[in-house]
N, C-alpha and C positions, 0 to 999 in steps of 0.2 A: 331642820324643820321643826316647828313647834305647833302641835295641834291643840287648839283651845276648846273646841267643842265638836261633837259629832251627832249625827242622827241617821236613821234609816229612812231613805226616801223611796216611797212606793208610788207607782203610777197605775192605779187600779183600772180595770176594764169598765167598771161602773162606779164612779166616784161617790155618789150619794149612798149607794148600797154599802160601800165599804166604810164610809163615815158612820153610818148607823151601826155597823157591826162593832167597830172599835169604840165608839162613844156609848152606845146603848147596851149591846150584848156583853162586851168585855168591861164596860164601865170605866174606861180610861178618861182621865181629866184632860180637858183641852188646854194646851199651853198658849196657843194663839191661833187666830184665824186670819186669813187674807183672801183677797179675791181669787177664788179658784183653788184654795188649799186649806188644810186643817193640820195643825201640829198637836200631837198628843204627848203627855208625859208618860214615860215608861221606865220607871226606876231612875237610874242615873243617865238614861238616854232619852231620846225623843224619836217618835215615829211620825213622819210627815206623809200625808196623803195629798198628792198633787192631782188636781182635776184637769190639768193641761199637759200637753206634750206626751200623752200616752201613746205608745206604739200599739198597733193592732196585734192582738194575740188571741189565742183560742180561749182564754179564760182558765186554762189548765195551770198546773203548778209552774211557778217561775223558779229559777235556780237560786232561791234564797229562802232562808228560814229565820225566824226571830226567836231568840233565846231569852226567855223572860223568867228571872228568878223570883220566887215567892217564898214567904215564910212557911206556909202550911199548904202543901200541894193538895192534900185530900179535902181540906176545907174549900180551897179554890175550885176544885172540880165540882163540889156540891153547889157552890155559889153559881158557877157557870151553867150547870144543869138546871138550877132553879130559874135562871134567866132564859132558858130555852136554847142554850148553845149546845150543838151536837159535839160530843167528844169523839174525836177520830181514833184515839187510843187511850184507854183508861190509865190512870196513874198507877205506877208500879216502880219498884226498886230495880234499877238496871245492874248488870254485872259489874259496871265500873263504880257502883256505889251511890250514884245520884238517883233521886226519885224524879220521874219524868211523866208528863202527860202531853198528848198532842191534840191540837185543835186546828182546823183549817179555816182561813178567812174566805170571803166570797170569791176570791180569785184563785183559791187553791194553795195559797202560801201557808206553809206549816208554821204554827206557833208552838214552840216547845216550852212548856211551863216546867220549871225545875225547882226542886227543893234540895238544898245542900245539907246533908245531915251533919250534926255536930262533930262526928269523928272522921269526916271526909278530908282528904289532903288539901282541898281548896280552902279549908278553914285553918290550916296550919300556917304559922308564921315561919316563913322560909329564910328570914334574915339571920345572919350568923350570930 
């Protein structure tokens, strides 16, 4: 099997509220729009919000998180706070060496913003 592209597909409880969050609060660029859906650029991936086919749920956390790598986590936190986004967990260095901050979208999905320090193993070339 050869995978040519991928994206995270979310079916939010309130489509318009979620579009406003990803577009306005987070400031993600729109890759494309179609009748009943919006696709956002998210680094090397895409986040698609579908306004159709949503299953009834309580609006609580879904069993999924988005991992979004940024260059400067602390500047990102300040930018989001300036936009009025509530930070669920402030930016900090984790025991495993990454700097992480958590934000929740309107449906309770955790967005984990990550900064990978220069000396972290994720930045090492593991080729022989």
